[in-house]
C-alpha positions as CSV (number, residue, x, y, z in Angstrom):
1,M,-57.4,22.2,29.1
2,P,-55.7,18.9,28.1
3,K,-53.2,17.3,30.5
4,A,-49.6,17.4,29.5
5,Q,-48.2,14.0,28.8
6,R,-44.7,13.1,29.6
7,V,-42.9,10.8,27.2
8,V,-39.9,8.8,28.6
9,V,-37.4,7.6,26.0
10,Q,-35.3,4.7,27.1
11,R,-32.1,3.8,25.4
12,G,-32.1,0.4,23.9
13,E,-29.2,-1.7,22.9
14,P,-26.7,0.1,20.7
15,R,-27.1,-0.7,17.1
16,R,-24.5,-3.1,15.8
17,A,-23.0,-2.6,12.4
18,A,-24.3,-4.9,9.7
19,P,-22.0,-7.8,9.0
20,Q,-19.7,-6.9,6.1
21,G,-19.2,-9.0,3.0
22,Y,-15.9,-10.6,2.1
23,F,-14.8,-7.9,-0.3
24,S,-15.8,-5.0,1.9
25,S,-14.0,-6.5,4.8
26,A,-10.9,-7.1,2.7
27,Y,-11.0,-3.5,1.4
28,H,-11.3,-2.0,4.9
29,T,-8.4,-4.2,6.1
30,L,-6.1,-3.3,3.2
31,T,-6.9,0.5,3.5
32,S,-6.6,0.7,7.3
33,P,-3.7,2.9,8.4
34,E,-2.2,0.2,10.6
35,N,-1.7,-2.1,7.6
36,S,-0.3,0.5,5.2
37,S,3.4,-0.5,5.5
38,V,2.6,-4.1,4.9
39,V,0.4,-3.4,1.9
40,R,3.1,-1.0,0.5
41,S,5.8,-3.6,0.9
42,I,3.8,-6.3,-0.9
43,A,3.0,-3.9,-3.7
44,I,6.6,-3.0,-4.2
45,F,7.6,-6.6,-4.2
46,G,5.0,-7.4,-6.8
47,V,6.2,-4.6,-9.0
48,A,9.8,-5.8,-8.7
49,V,8.9,-9.3,-9.6
50,A,7.0,-8.1,-12.6
51,F,9.9,-5.9,-13.7
52,F,12.6,-8.6,-13.4
53,S,10.4,-11.1,-15.3
54,S,9.9,-8.7,-18.2
55,P,12.2,-7.8,-21.0
56,W,12.7,-4.4,-19.4
57,S,15.1,-6.0,-16.9
58,E,17.8,-6.3,-19.6
59,F,18.3,-2.6,-19.4
60,I,20.0,-2.9,-15.9
61,L,22.5,-5.4,-17.2
62,P,26.0,-4.0,-17.7
63,P,27.2,-3.8,-21.4
64,L,29.4,-6.6,-22.6
């Protein structure tokens, strides 16, 4: 009859996440919930600047 062997498993250091690349890090920063209001504000500002610099902005002028 073979002897039962006891295997003891020790926990090593916790695995660290691999370092992220620049674009991956930027994507996670922009999509994090804590930054959503800032990202939304910058996007709305960009849309407003694009609108006012386009010919479509003449539609909001009062008629002469």
